[in-house]
C-alpha positions in Angstrom: 1.5 -3.3 23.0 1.2 0.0 21.0 2.1 2.4 23.8 3.0 2.0 27.4 -0.1 0.5 29.1 -2.1 0.2 25.8 -2.7 -2.9 23.7 -4.4 -3.5 20.4 -6.3 -6.7 19.7 -8.7 -8.2 17.3 -11.9 -10.2 17.9 -14.1 -12.2 15.6 -17.7 -11.1 16.2 -20.8 -12.3 14.4 -19.1 -13.3 11.2 -16.9 -10.2 11.0 -13.9 -8.8 12.8 -13.1 -5.8 15.0 -10.0 -4.1 16.2 -9.9 -2.5 19.7 -7.4 -0.5 21.7 -7.4 -1.1 25.5 -5.9 1.2 28.0 -4.5 -1.1 30.7 -4.1 1.8 33.2 -7.8 2.8 32.9 -10.4 1.6 35.3 -11.9 -1.8 34.5 -15.3 -0.4 33.8 -14.0 1.8 31.0 -14.8 0.4 27.6 -12.1 -0.4 25.0 -11.9 1.9 22.0 -13.2 0.6 18.7 -10.8 1.2 15.8 -12.5 -0.8 13.0 -15.4 -3.1 12.5 -15.8 -5.0 9.2 -17.9 -7.9 8.0 -16.1 -8.6 4.7 -13.0 -10.2 6.2 -11.4 -11.6 9.3 -8.1 -10.5 10.7 -5.6 -13.3 11.4 -2.3 -11.6 12.3 -1.2 -8.1 13.2 1.9 -6.1 13.9 2.3 -2.5 15.0 4.5 0.3 13.5 4.9 2.7 16.4 6.6 5.7 14.5 3.8 5.8 12.0 0.9 4.6 14.2 -0.3 1.9 11.8 -0.9 -1.8 11.8 0.1 -4.4 9.2 -2.7 -7.0 9.2 -3.3 -10.3 7.5 -6.9 -10.6 6.6 -8.8 -13.5 5.1 -11.9 -13.0 2.9 -14.6 -15.5 2.5 -12.9 -16.6 -0.8 -10.2 -18.3 1.4 -7.4 -16.0 0.3 -5.4 -14.1 2.9 -3.8 -10.8 2.1 -1.8 -8.0 3.8 -3.2 -4.6 4.5 -2.1 -1.4 6.2 -4.5 0.2 8.7 -3.8 3.8 9.7 -4.9 4.1 13.4 -5.5 7.8 13.2 -8.0 7.5 10.3 -9.0 3.8 10.4 -8.2 3.8 6.7 -7.3 0.4 5.4 -5.3 -0.3 2.2 -4.7 -3.9 1.0 -1.2 -4.3 -0.3 -1.1 -7.9 -1.5 -3.4 -9.8 -3.7 -3.8 -13.0 -5.7 -4.5 -16.7 -5.0 -2.2 -16.8 -2.0 -2.1 -17.0 1.8 0.0 -14.0 3.1 0.4 -14.3 6.8 2.3 -13.1 9.9 3.4 -9.6 8.8 6.1 -7.9 10.8 7.6 -4.4 10.3 11.3 -4.0 10.2 12.1 -1.9 13.3 14.9 -0.1 11.5 13.0 0.5 8.2 9.3 1.0 8.8 8.5 0.8 5.1 9.7 -2.8 5.0 7.4 -5.7 6.0 8.4 -9.3 6.3 5.8 -12.0 6.0 5.3 -15.7 5.0 3.4 -16.7 1.9 2.3 -19.6 -0.2 -0.2 -20.2 -3.0 -3.6 -21.8 -2.4 -6.0 -23.8 -4.5 -8.4 -26.7 -4.6 -7.3 -30.3 -4.1 -8.7 -33.4 -5.9 -11.6 -33.6 -3.3 -12.5 -29.9 -3.9 -11.1 -28.7 -0.5 -9.2 -25.5 -0.3 -5.5 -26.1 0.7 -2.0 -24.6 0.6 -0.2 -25.3 -2.7 3.6 -25.3 -2.7 6.1 -24.3 -0.1 5.7 -21.4 2.4 8.5 -18.9 2.1 9.5 -15.6 3.7 8.9 -12.5 1.6 10.1 -8.9 2.0 7.7 -6.1 0.8 8.9 -2.5 0.3 5.9 -0.3 0.9 7.6 2.7 -0.9 8.4 0.9 -4.1 5.9 -2.0 -4.0 8.8 -4.5 -4.6 8.3 -8.0 -3.2 11.2 -10.4 -2.9 11.1 -14.0 -1.7 14.1 -14.0 0.6 14.0 -17.4 2.3 13.0 -20.6 0.6 14.4 -24.1 0.4 13.0 -27.2 -1.3 11.2 -29.5 1.1 10.8 -26.9 3.9 8.2 -24.3 5.0 9.3 -21.0 6.7 6.9 -19.3 9.0 6.4 -16.4 11.4 9.3 -14.0 10.5 10.5 -11.6 13.2 13.3 -9.1 12.8 15.3 -7.6 15.7 16.8 -4.1 16.0 20.2 -5.5 14.8 18.6 -6.6 11.5 18.6 -10.4 12.3 15.8 -12.3 10.8 14.2 -15.1 12.8 11.6 -17.6 11.6 10.3 -21.1 12.1 11.7 -23.7 9.6 9.8 -27.0 9.3 9.6 -29.9 6.8 6.9 -29.3 4.3 3.8 -31.3 4.7 2.2 -31.9 1.3 -1.0 -33.1 3.0 -0.9 -36.3 1.0 -0.9 -39.6 2.7 2.6 -41.0 1.8 2.4 -44.1 4.0 3.3 -47.4 2.4 0.4 -49.8 1.6 0.3 -53.5 0.7 -0.2 -52.4 -2.9 3.1 -50.4 -2.8 5.1 -53.3 -1.5 
């Protein structure tokens, strides 16, 4: 929800992605408003910064990376703010400091069979849009941390789960 009775959503269409705004109070035959249409990436996750009328998005390119970007709704201008061989996901603005974004991140690479996969643990990062500083603030060996959310009191919530390395660690006759 971006305003009372308005929602923003994404859709993957013909190999690309689009962002729309829908007025829930308008008649059903009224079309949604197109904000952005791109064929060079797909949007995975979004969060809305109401005071600044902008979105934080996580977008994946065809090179399998996933990076964060800021989309100004008034101008449909998009600026990528992270880069590298990583998967940056689930951005959320700090409701008390709109220049702070929390997100989860991990590296990615190619496994022994040539498949793209996550490498290492997924941790929670904090990005300061004014300074460009990135701090990994939640990480523990053996665990992944996902989907950060922060409330108006400054409490950070996230999912903690045991890390799955993707390797079959079952015992075989040979191991016994």
